[in-house]
C-alpha positions in Angstrom: 0.0 0.0 0.0 1.2 3.4 -0.8 0.3 7.0 -1.5 0.9 8.1 -5.1 1.4 11.8 -5.9 -0.1 12.7 -9.3 1.3 16.2 -9.4 2.4 15.9 -13.1 -1.3 15.3 -14.1 -2.4 18.5 -12.4 0.5 20.5 -13.8 -0.4 19.4 -17.3 -4.1 20.2 -16.7 -3.2 23.7 -15.5 -0.5 24.1 -18.2 2.0 25.1 -15.6 5.7 24.2 -15.3 7.3 22.7 -12.2 9.5 25.7 -11.9 6.4 28.0 -11.9 4.7 25.9 -9.3 7.8 25.8 -7.1 8.1 29.6 -7.2 4.4 30.2 -6.4 4.4 27.7 -3.6 7.7 28.8 -2.2 9.6 25.5 -2.3 12.7 24.5 -4.1 12.5 22.7 -7.4 14.5 19.9 -5.8 11.8 19.4 -3.1 9.1 19.6 -5.7 10.9 16.9 -7.7 11.0 14.7 -4.6 7.2 15.0 -4.3 6.7 14.4 -8.1 8.8 11.2 -8.1 7.0 9.8 -5.0 10.2 9.8 -3.0 8.9 12.1 -0.2 8.3 10.5 3.2 6.0 13.3 4.3 4.5 16.6 3.2 3.6 19.5 5.4 -0.1 20.5 5.4 0.9 24.1 4.8 2.8 23.0 1.6 -0.1 20.8 0.5 -2.5 23.7 1.1 -0.4 26.1 -0.9 -0.1 23.6 -3.8 -3.8 23.1 -3.9 -4.4 26.9 -3.7 -2.0 27.5 -6.6 -3.4 24.6 -8.7 -7.0 25.3 -7.7 -7.6 21.7 -6.7 -8.3 19.4 -3.8 -5.7 17.1 -2.1 -7.5 14.1 -3.6 -6.8 15.6 -7.1 -3.0 15.1 -6.6 -2.9 12.3 -4.0 -4.0 8.7 -4.6 -4.0 5.6 -2.4 -3.0 2.3 -4.0 -3.2 -1.1 -2.1 
């Protein structure tokens, strides 16, 4: 079982680059890359909140649970 981050899907839907998202959220591109490649062990709610705000989405739009 694992949590999958579908950030690339939302970036494509919003026609936004990773660099632009990182700048608007206030995180480094390296940290955003860790999230996108599912290598993150955790994410702060404040970061998740800002990502959802910038992408105009809900956490369920970018996070998925796979058994």
